[in-house]
C-alpha positions as CSV (number, residue, x, y, z in Angstrom):
1,M,-137.3,78.3,-36.1
2,Q,-134.4,78.7,-38.5
3,R,-131.1,76.9,-37.8
4,E,-128.2,78.9,-36.5
5,P,-126.1,80.2,-39.4
6,T,-122.4,79.2,-39.4
7,H,-120.1,81.7,-37.8
8,P,-117.1,82.7,-40.0
9,G,-114.7,81.3,-37.3
10,I,-116.3,77.9,-37.8
11,F,-115.9,78.2,-41.5
12,L,-112.3,79.0,-41.0
13,E,-111.6,76.0,-38.8
14,E,-113.8,73.4,-40.7
15,D,-113.1,74.5,-44.3
16,Y,-109.5,75.6,-44.0
17,L,-107.6,74.6,-40.8
18,K,-108.7,71.0,-40.5
19,P,-108.4,70.1,-44.3
20,L,-105.0,71.8,-44.5
21,G,-103.8,70.3,-41.2
22,L,-102.9,73.7,-39.8
23,S,-102.7,74.3,-36.1
24,H,-104.1,77.3,-34.4
25,A,-100.6,78.6,-33.8
26,T,-99.6,78.2,-37.4
27,M,-102.7,79.9,-38.7
28,A,-102.4,82.8,-36.2
29,K,-98.8,83.3,-37.4
30,L,-99.9,83.2,-41.1
31,L,-102.6,85.8,-40.4
32,G,-100.3,88.0,-38.2
33,I,-102.6,87.8,-35.2
34,E,-102.3,86.4,-31.7
35,E,-103.2,82.7,-31.2
36,A,-105.6,83.7,-28.4
37,T,-107.4,86.1,-30.9
38,L,-107.7,83.3,-33.5
39,E,-109.1,80.9,-30.9
40,A,-111.6,83.5,-29.7
41,F,-112.7,84.0,-33.3
42,I,-113.0,80.2,-33.9
43,H,-115.1,79.8,-30.7
44,K,-117.5,82.6,-31.8
45,E,-116.3,84.9,-29.0
46,L,-115.1,87.5,-31.6
47,S,-116.5,88.8,-34.8
48,V,-114.5,89.0,-38.0
49,S,-113.2,92.5,-38.5
50,K,-112.6,94.0,-42.0
51,E,-108.9,93.8,-41.3
52,L,-109.1,90.0,-40.5
53,A,-111.4,89.5,-43.5
54,M,-108.8,91.1,-45.8
55,R,-106.1,88.9,-44.3
56,L,-108.2,85.8,-44.9
57,E,-108.8,87.0,-48.5
58,H,-105.1,87.3,-49.1
59,L,-104.2,84.0,-47.5
60,F,-106.9,81.9,-49.0
61,N,-107.8,83.7,-52.2
62,T,-111.3,84.3,-51.0
63,E,-113.4,87.5,-51.1
64,W,-113.2,89.6,-47.9
65,E,-116.9,90.3,-48.4
66,F,-117.7,86.6,-47.9
67,W,-116.3,86.7,-44.4
68,M,-118.1,90.0,-43.6
69,N,-121.4,88.8,-45.0
70,T,-121.1,85.5,-43.1
71,Q,-120.6,87.5,-39.9
72,R,-123.5,89.9,-40.7
73,T,-125.8,86.9,-41.2
74,Y,-124.7,85.3,-38.0
75,D,-125.1,88.6,-36.1
76,R,-128.6,89.1,-37.4
77,W,-129.6,85.6,-36.4
78,I,-128.3,86.2,-32.9
79,E,-130.1,89.5,-32.6
80,N,-133.4,87.9,-33.7
81,Q,-133.0,85.2,-31.1
82,M,-133.1,88.0,-28.4
83,H,-136.5,89.3,-29.5
């Protein structure tokens, strides 16, 4: 059995929020989203949307495709666990 791939919300928290010392409230404000939305994303309750991926690209100078591909990989893994 393959290990669970990392959800993009986990990448956001572990690779950006924690190292930069940013709170959820500050990050939500920087992204122009509600804090509850950000928290749901970080807790794997929401998938990254193209709009959010583009906001992350702009804020962190990443490729929006990275966020979308990470989500796609995670979603495929979840789907395979159901079969």
